[in-house]
N, C-alpha and C positions, 0 to 999 in steps of 0.2 A: 494548101488544105485543103482536106476535102473532107470533113467535121470541122463541129467549133472543138475547142482544146479542155477539158479530157473530151474524145471521142466514145460512144456507145460503147464500142469494144474493151475500151479502157476502163471506163466506170463499170463495165460487170467485172472485172479483172481486181478492179478496186475494193468492190463489193468481197470480194472472196479474200483479199490481203485481210481488210481488216477484220474480216471472221477467223482469221488463222496466222498473223504475225502479230506481235507485241506491238501495240499502241504508242510503245517508247521509241519506235522505230517509224521515226518521219519521212516524209518523201516530201522534196521540192516543188516536183511538175507531175504529175498522178498521168501521163501519161507511158503505158506501157511497150517497151522496142521490140520491136521482130527483129531491124539488122540496123547494124552500122555502119558506119565507114567516110571517109574522104571529107569529115567536114559536115556530116548528114546524120539527121538520127531519124529513123524512121517507123514511125511504132505502128499497132497493131490494127489499127484504122485506116491504114496508110496516107495518112498525114507525114512528109516531110518538113523537119525540126532543123533548121539551122544550129550543128555544133557549136558554144563560145563558153562550153564548161570542160569539155574532155576528160568527164568522169572526176572532175577535180583534180585536175595536172596528171593525169594518170595515162590517156592513152593521146600524149607528144604525139606516136608515131602514127595513127590512126587505129581507129576499132578493130581491124579485121587485115593490119599490115601481110603482106605476101611472105618477108624473111621470120615475120612472128609466125604465122598458121604456120610454114612449110616445116620450120622446125619441132611447132610443138604437134604438131602430129606426127613426124616421125617419130620424136622422145614416146608421145604414148603406145609406141605402136612398140616399143623398145621395151618400156618400162615407167612404170606412173609412179616407183615409191622402193625405197629402200630400209632408209633412214643414215643419211651420212656419217652419222655417229658409229651406225653399226658394218656398213659394209658401203664405201664412200664412190665417187663416181665423177668421171672426169668436169661436167657440166659445173659443180659447184667451184671445183680448183678453178676453170675459164672463167666465172664468172669474177670470183677474188682477183687474178688475175690482171681484168680488165678495170674494176674498180681501183686497183694499188696504179694503174697506170694513167685513167684519167680523172682522177680526183689531186686537188691542185697539192702542190710538192712535189721536189725531187729526194726526197727522203727515202729509205729505206722502210716500205709498208706491208701491212700485213691488215685482210679484211676476215669477217664472219660473216653470217648470211642469217638471215631471220625471216619473218610472216611480212609484220608489220610495221610502219613508222614506229608506233608507241613502242611496238618491240625493240625496234633498234635503239627508241632513246632509252629503252629502262636498262640495255645491256651495256652502253654507251655510260651511264650513269657508275654503274656496277664496275666498269673498267677504271674508270676514276678513280672513283673511290680507292677499288683496292690498289691501284698503282702509289696513290699520294697515302695512302694511309689516313685520308681526311673525310670528315663529316660530312660538308657542308655544300650545298649547291646553289650556285646563283641564276636567277633566272632574270625576264623582265618584264614590265607593264606591257599588254597587248601581246601577250605571248601564247603561242598553241603549241603543246608538244603531244598532244594524244589523250584516249579514253581510260587509260587502264586507274589504279591508284595514283600511284606514284608521276602518274602522267598530267592526270587529271590537277596532283598536286604543284606542278611546272606550268599549268596552262590559267591562263588568268582572267578568264570570262565565265561567268557564272552560267547565265542559262546560254545552251542546255545543257553544256558540258558537265557540270560542279552540282547544280543548284540538287540537295538535298541528299547526296552519293557521301559528305563527309563520314568519318574525321577522316581526312589523307595524311599520304607520309609526311615526313619532319625532317628538321634539317633543310627548308629547302627556304629561300629569301628569295624577297623580288626589290628589284629597283627600278627607275624609270629609263625609259626607252628613249633612243634620240629622235623625236620624232618632231619632224621639222615642222608641219602645216600646224599644230598644237604647242610649239614649244611658247614659255609665257615670253619669251623678251623676246621671241622671234627669231625666223629662221638661221638666220645668220650668226644668231650667238649658241645653235643650238649643240652644235660639234662638242665646242669648247666647255659648256658648261654641262652639257650632258655630259659628259664624260669624266667632270672634275663632281660633279653630285656621284656618279657610280662609284670610283674609288672612293671616296666620303663614307658612301652608305656601307660599303662592302668593310673597310674599315670600322668603323663605328657598330655593327650589326654582326659582324662574322668574326672578323679578323681572319686575316691572309693567312694562317698558320693554319686556319680550320680549314678553308676553304678547298675543296676537291676540284673543284669543276666551274665555268663558266657557261651559261646554255644560252645559245644564240640564234633565231633564227637570221642570216644575213638578209630578206627581206622577210618582214613580214606577213603569213598569209593569211590565216584566220581572222590575225588579229586590224586588219585591213587595208593589205599593202603596204605596208610603210617600208619603205627607205631609209635605213638610220642614215643620217646628216653626214655629207662624203670627210672622211678620215676617222668617223666615233671605230668602227670594225677593228681597221688598223692598230688605235692606239690601245681599245682591249686587249687583243690579241698581245699585244709586245708587253702590257703589264700584268699578261697573265704568265708571259713565259718568264717575267723578272719574279714572277713569284714562288714559281715553280708551281702553279694554278694548270690544270688542262684547259683549255678551250676545244668546246663543241662548235662545232656549226651545225643546223641542225635542217640541211639541205632537201630533206624531204618533198617540200614541194616546191622551189627553185632549181630541184637537180636536174640534168642531161636535158640543156638547151635549151630549157624553159623562159630564160634570161635573156639569151645573146651571147651567153658563152654556156660551159659544160657545166662549170656549176655559179652560183653566184657571187662565194668570195672570190672570183680570177677576175672578175671587174676590179678590184682594187688593189690587187696583188696579197690579199689573205691566205695564206696556210695553216687551217686548222690543224691541231694536234690528233683529234679525233671530227670525223665526219659523220651523219648519219642519213641512210638515202633510202628511199621506196617510190611510191609512185610511180614517177614516169620512166622508171629503172625496168621496166617486164612487160612492156605492151599490155598491159591489163591485168596481167597475171599475178597473186600475192607474193610478194618478194620484199624485202630488205636488207640494207645492208650497217655494218657497224666498219669505217674503214679508218687506220690512222696510223700513226710512229710504230715502226714495230717495235721497238724497246716499250707502250707503253699494251699494246695487244698480245706480247707473246708474255707479259706477267702476268699473267691468269694461271694461274696450276687447270692443269691435265683436267677438261671435265666439264671446267668451272659454264664453259660458253657452249651453247646446244640449244636444243629441242626437237621432238619428233617430224614436226616437218621443215625445219627452218632449212631453205635451201633447197627447197623440193625439184626432182629434177625438172619435169615438167615449164616450173617457171624459169628455172635456169634456164634453159633451150629458150624458152620465148625473151629471156632478157638477152639472150646473147646473138637473137635475131631485130631484137630491139636496138641495141648497140651498133650493129651490122648497117641497120637503117641510118641513123643518125648519124654514121659515116659517109655513106654513099650518098644521102642526100641531101649532105652539108644542113642541116637541120638548124645550127648557129647563126647559120646566114638566115635563114627562113622565119625563125622568130626574129631576129634585126627588120628583116623585111615589114614584119606584120606586126611593129611596131611603128614603121615610117607610113604604114598608111591608116592605123587606128587615131595613132595618138593627135594628128593636125583635127582628127575630128572629131576626138575627146573634149580638145582642146577652143574648139569650137562651141560645143554645148555647154564653157564655161563662160564662154563670150556671151551667148544668148543668156544662159540662166542664170539665176546670184544665186540659186540653189546651189550650184556645183561650185561645192569649195576650193575644191583641189582636184589635179590629174597628176595621178603618179604610177610608179613602178618603173618596170625593166624588161627592153623584150616582148613576149607574148605573154607577159604578165602584169597587168592594165589593170587600172582602177581610179573611179571618180569616188568619191565624199561629198555627196551630203548636209546639207544645212540649212536651219533657217535662215532665209532672206533677209541680212544687215547682219547677220551676225555670225556665231560658228558651234552655236547648237547642232547637235544631230538631229536631222530630219529620218528619222529610220520611218516616219510612213509613207513619204513618198519616195523613200528608196522601195519598198515594197510593190507601190502602188506601179512605177516603173517594169519593174524584174514582172509583176504579174500583166501588164500586156504587151511586155516582148512574150512570154507565153502565150498570148493569146493570139498574136501576129508569126506565132512560128520562130520565136530567138530562144533558144537554152539562154538564161544570166544567171547569176548565181551572184546571192549578196552577201556580204562579210560586215565585219567590224565591232571593235568592241560595245559600240553602242548598237549595229545594227544598220547601219548607214551608210554602207558602202557596196556599191555595182562595183564586182570584178569580174576580169575577162581572162579567160584562160582557152583561148581556141585550141582544136589539134593545129599543130606544128607542120603538119602537108596540106593543111586548109586551102584551096586556089582563091587566089585575090579576087573573084568574081564574086564568090561565096562573101567573101570578109564584108567586102564593100556593100552586100546586100546585106547582110546581117549588119552595118551600123546602121544602113537607113531605115529600116526594123527599129533598132534605138533611137532613131532619130524621130521618129513618129510617135517610138511611145513617153518620151518627151514632150512633143507636144501636146497631146493626150494628160497626162498627168501633169505635169509643171506648173 
């Protein structure tokens, strides 16, 4: 660290930001980045920060992965855009082939590419409604699916995502999530009781014959890295199949090796009908996808899916480089190794501080939930204090959770162990000063 955080040059840029950029665009940590890579972010004042955020699970392969850089440079030199719906190109097709191969299930699949996670969710809902001829979509408590009108309706958290932005899209129904730490009768009963409540709620509120899709994050992201009770996902997927309902897995934050598998559904052998992807797919370039059963994806009329920039050739080239990196460097194994280093340290925090109520997650997608000592009331004030202390000492740490009381950790999968341990030391010191 060369200056206080933020440093003088960052403060100058922040003043320009406030004069030029909408106040609605917030910033977690106003240090302005000059370069980044390998788990380090270097700001314009020369400070080096350890990155436990990865651009919110985006740069899993690193901020400037060599294969991504090489592919992008070549593609930019060839052409930057034609619009796939006008004159197509091989890169789009190659990404779809990779998605069809890597996503869960051995059935025939098709894919379509878009720009963002929210756009992927919008299109998955369109596809499910068209295929089934039904209107209703079921989502879960603590869910986050995006910031467009439809995806805000699907998102459970008001601030900052939904506040004063309504009215929202209709025919959206919400049911309880199988949240082991906060399940009223305890984690051992969570899977069975949550599934029974899910079934009865959909039957009573929606009617199975009116339900087009059930949409769920296999591990909830913005909601606080909530891992559903074991068996819950599989039972929901089986129930959907019984009733002709499309089971959509939102793997936008969990996908592409983040949890130690290519996709979080793989851990329980769950095979979605449709799966949405974005974030980690393209090494930092904007790209998203919907992949699903061929009969569902091919049921849409010609021209019904698309968009001017969807599947941009530069983003597709980046995705091919990112996926090649994931394979060549076995980033699934690296995510599991990150967990083996981080989880014991996080568990030690829980042993030391009563305010650490829960440690959870999978692979390199881990979190601690902070509560008021002696109970389970959320403790957002301590969460913010620990995050701020981390920032001051050079660790990029993110918060999450419906109640703002979760610290989440998403280091790049290529981070070296020494840097990982140094970041955990900073986290330990932040707790010591704040708790």
